[in-house]
C-alpha positions as CSV (number, residue, x, y, z in Angstrom):
1,M,205.9,33.0,175.8
2,Q,206.9,32.7,172.2
3,N,208.0,35.0,170.2
4,M,205.0,36.8,167.9
5,T,207.1,36.5,164.7
6,E,207.8,32.6,165.0
7,T,205.2,30.4,163.4
8,S,203.2,27.6,165.7
9,W,203.3,24.4,165.0
10,R,199.4,25.4,164.9
11,D,200.1,27.5,162.2
12,M,201.5,25.3,159.4
13,T,199.5,23.3,156.9
14,W,199.8,19.2,157.6
15,Y,200.2,16.5,154.7
16,S,200.6,12.8,155.0
17,H,203.1,12.6,152.1
18,P,206.2,14.5,152.4
19,K,206.5,15.2,148.0
20,R,203.1,16.6,148.3
21,A,204.7,18.6,151.9
22,G,207.7,19.6,149.8
23,G,206.3,20.7,146.2
24,R,203.4,22.8,148.2
25,A,206.4,24.7,150.2
26,L,207.9,25.8,146.7
27,E,204.9,27.2,145.0
28,M,203.8,29.6,148.2
29,S,207.3,30.7,148.6
30,E,207.4,31.9,145.1
31,K,203.5,33.2,145.7
32,A,204.1,34.8,148.2
33,A,207.9,35.8,148.0
34,E,208.4,34.4,151.3
35,S,210.5,31.7,152.4
36,M,208.7,29.0,153.9
37,M,209.9,25.1,156.4
38,V,209.4,21.8,155.9
39,I,208.8,20.4,159.5
40,Q,208.3,16.3,160.0
41,D,206.1,15.2,162.7
42,T,207.9,12.5,163.8
43,R,205.5,10.6,166.0
44,T,202.2,10.8,163.3
45,G,204.4,10.8,159.9
46,M,202.8,14.2,158.9
47,F,204.8,17.0,157.0
48,G,204.3,20.6,158.2
49,V,204.7,23.6,155.6
50,G,204.2,27.2,157.6
51,V,206.5,30.6,156.4
52,G,209.6,30.8,158.2
53,R,213.1,31.7,157.8
54,S,214.7,29.3,160.9
55,E,214.0,26.5,162.6
56,P,211.7,27.8,165.3
57,S,212.2,27.0,169.2
58,W,210.2,24.4,169.5
59,C,211.0,22.1,166.5
60,A,213.3,19.7,168.2
61,E,213.9,15.7,168.0
62,K,212.8,15.8,172.0
63,K,209.6,17.2,171.2
64,G,208.9,15.2,168.4
65,F,209.6,16.8,165.3
66,R,212.1,17.8,163.0
67,L,213.3,20.4,160.4
68,I,213.2,18.8,156.9
69,A,213.8,21.6,154.6
70,I,214.1,25.7,154.4
71,I,212.9,26.7,151.3
72,H,213.6,30.5,149.8
73,P,211.6,32.8,147.1
74,R,214.0,32.7,143.9
75,E,215.2,36.7,144.0
76,H,214.0,38.5,141.3
């Protein structure tokens, strides 16, 4: 059973270009004042952006996912 506060891979927006994913994560982090994560699906080469402060339990190399970055919003 998955923790309800944890982001699912289904809750992420997927991009084919890593720079686009990173830029979107940075933009959303600032707008939403939430930490955002970027995860790579190593099987498809896609990059997912979703809300999160830490690596989710489903993100593991053996499952085909790799955490690329966690972007925290700037403090005001």
